[in-house]
N, C-alpha and C positions, 0 to 999 in steps of 0.2 A: 412091396407093394408098387403097382401102376395105377395109371389114371383110369384104366378098363376095370381094373379091380375094384376101385372105390367106387366108379359109377354103377357098376353092377351091384354093388352093397346098397347104394341108394336106391336102386329100382326095385330091390327085393325085399328090405325091412318090413318086417309084419310087427315086431313088437321091440320097443325102445329103438332110439336113433342110433344109427352107426357112426359112435364116436370117434372110434379109432381112424375110420376111413374119412370122416369130417377134417381130423386134426391134421392128416396127412395132407388132404388137398389143400387146407389152408397154408401149410408148411411149403407147400410146392406148387405154389398158385401160380407162377409163369409158366410152369409145364401143363398143369391142369386146365386153366382158364380157357385156352382154345376150344378145347372139347366140351368143356360146360357151357361155352356161348353158343358153340353150334347146336347143342341140345336145346337149349333156349330158342334160338333162331328157327329151327324146324318146326317147332311147337308152336311159336306164335304165327308162323306162316301156314300152318294146317299139313305140313307135310307127314310129320309123325306125332299123330295124337294120341298113341298107345297109354295103357294104363303103365307101363313101365317109365315112359319118359316123364310122364307126368308125376308119377312118384319120385322119379330121380331130381325135377324140377322143383320140388317141395323142399328139398334140402338145398339144391345149388342156389337158388334164388337168395338164400339166407345166407349162403357162404358169399356170393358178390357183394351183398350188404356190408358185410364185417369188412371184406376187401375193398370198398368204396369203388366198385367195377362200374364204372361209368359207362362202358361198352353195353352194358346190358340194358340201358334205358330205354332206346329206341323201341327196340322188342316187347319190353314189361310195358311200354304204354300203349303198345297195340293190344296187349292183353286186356289192359283194364277195358276196353270197349267190346268185348268178347265174354259175355256174364258165364256161359256153359264152360268155357276153356279155363278160364281163371278158377271157378270153383272147384273145376276138376282137379287142379292143382292144391290149392289152398283147403279145401274144406269150407266149412262155414265160421268156425271159431278164428281161425288164423287170419282170414279176410281181416277181420276187425282188429286182431290183437299185434299182428305184424308186417302185414303189407303196406300201412303207411310208412313204418321205418324203412322198409326194403325201398320205397320210393324216394324217401328223403335221402338215403345214404348213396343209390346209385345214380344220383341226379348229374346228369351232364351238361347243365347249364342251359337247356333248350326248354321252355315252357309249353311249346307248342302242341307236343304229345298229350300234356297233361290237359291242356285247354280244349283237344279234340273230344278227349273223353268227358268232359265236364260238360260239354255242349251235345254231346251224343244222346239224343232222348231214347236210344234202344239199349245203353249201356245200363247195367246195373245202378240203381238211384243211389244207395249207400257208398259205391265207389265214386259215382259221380261227384257226391258231395265230400267224400273224403279227398279226391283229387285237387279240389278246390282249396281245401285247408292246406294241402301240400304247398299249393302255389303261394299262398298266405304266410307259410312257416319261411319260405325262401324270400319273401318280402321283408320278414321281419329280421333275417339274418343279412340283409342289404343285398341280397344276390339278384333281385329283382326290385326295380324302383317302384317308389310309391305311387307317384303320379300315374305310372304305369296301370297298377293295381287299382286304383280307384277307378279308373276309365274302364278298364275291366269289369268292375263290379258294377259299375253304371249300365254298360253295354247289356250286361247278362239281365240285369232287372228288367229290362226292356224285350229282350229277346228270347230270354232261356226258356226251353220247353219240358214241362207242361207248365203253363201258368195256371197252376193249382198245386194241391199237395203231393208233395214229393220231396223225398229225401235230400234231394239235392239243394232245396231252398235251406234244410238246416246246415248245410255246408258254407252255403251264402251267409247266413246270419252269424255263424259261428267265427267265420273269415273277418266280419265287420268286427266282432267284439274281440278277436284275439289281436287283431291289429288295431283296436280303440280307435276305431274312424267314428267318435263320437256323433259328428254331424249326421252320419247315415241311420243313427237310431231311430227316427221317425219312421223311416222306411223298413228297420227291422220290427217296429211295433206294428206297422201295417200289414208286414207279412203274417205274424201272429194272429193278428185281428181276422186276416181275411182267411185261415186256416190253411195257408201254404205250408207251414210247418208241421210235419207230423207230431200228434202228441204223444207217441211214443219215443219219441226223441227227445223232445225238450218242450216246455211252455215258457211264455213270456217270463215267469218269476224265476224259473230253471235259469234260463238265459241271464237275466240282472243278477243273479248270484255269482254265475259263473263270471261275467263281466266285473261284477265288485272284487273277486278274488285276483283276477288278472290286472286290475288297476291296482290291487295292492303289492303285488309281485314287480319289484323294482326291473327286472328284465322282461316282464310283460309275456311269459311262457306257458301260464298256467293253461289256458283254453287249449293249446296244442298238447301240452302232457295228459291233459285229461280225456284226450282222445288218441294217444299213443303216436301222434306225430312228433316224432325225435329219432334221430339217426339210431340204427341198431349196431349195437357195439359189439355182442358176443354172439354169435349164430348159436353155438352149442347150448350156451345157458339158456337162450330164448326159447330153443325147441326141446331140450329135456324138461324143463320146467314145465311146460303146456302140454307135453306129449300125450297123446291118448293111444290107447293099446287094446287091441291091434286097431289099425285103422280100417282093414277092410272084411272083418268079420266080429260079430259078437261074441266069440268065444273069449274065454279068458285064456291068459297064456298057459302053456301046458306046463311051464319050469319057470316058476319064480326067479330061479337064478339067471333068467335072460335079462331081467329086469335088475335084480337086487345084488346078484354075485351070491355066492356060495353062504356067507354069513348072514344076509339080509341088508345090509349096509350099500347105501348110494357110494357113487364114486365122486359126488358133486362134493366142492368147497365151497360150505356154506358162506364165509366169508368173502368169498368172489362173488355172489349172487348179487343181484340189485338189491337196494334195500326194501325193505318190507316182503321180500318173498320167502318164504319156506320151502322145505322140501319135504314131501311126505314118504314114506318108505312104502306106499302102496301105490300102484298105478293109479294115477288120473284117468276116471272113465267119464266120458260126456256122455249123458243120456240123450242127447240130441244129436249124436254125431252123424246118422243117417238119415237125419231129416234136411230136405233140399230148403234152400233160402224162401222159394216160392211156395214150399207146400204149407198146407194149414199146419198152424202152430199147434202141437200136441197137448198143451194147456186147455185147449178147447175153447178159447177166445173167439174164434171164429176168423182171426186175422191169420195174415202169410207170417210165418215163423220169422221172416227178416224185419216185420213190423212189431212183433212181440217179444218172444223171450229170447231171441237173438241178440236183442240188444243188451240184456244183462247176463246171459250167460257165461 
């Protein structure tokens, strides 16, 4: 196998994940990384926004996370500010499920790109809030000073736009709770009372319950874990557990062997999967996979999908 063979498989997979090619790239990272990073750079700068490159990047970014590829971080943070480009790579579910872990895993030590995404009112609001939680995660890990974060949160409270209901304020209040900045709780309560935090995200009671769980945790990591803000350890397991089939058509696979093999058994080692996960022998099909984050929610609520069923999908 060559790097080109692997990248072509990433571009064209329609049913299941190209596991063999992913394993090869992980095992030959020094050889494969330069081409993978070029793919990311030309997508981020707009040179190649083709469907094939977007499909390849969906796999590449998860591999970068497992390999702790910090060289990917600057381009990734630029993508955080381009909602359409980011969604084209990740779809809807995976923005919530694995993008936080990719940000954490590829961090290069410079939070300025994350801050730019947080402060950009044109960026997607859930992504802005998540980027703020990722910064908070690095504070909890000791990679960003607490005094710097406290000053930043105070700055955002006064200047962050919109000064109205938005998911970025969900990120603000959860960051305060996750870092147990109890002196800022009156401001958290005021944000809830002024309806800055979308009710679809959480209400004050939800926040208080999450904060209690976080305070009960000796490591104070509960609120990060609840929002998938943690390193992504296993790219293949993360993708095969949650994969949708096929990604670009509503048709079912023509041959179940593409998914399960001739015997109908999966290739997954269940003992190696994260605790609490199980593997179904049937493909996981997401009924909302063709719904854009800004489309009306199919449930009929009248809200946008990103502020309704996407939260619990």
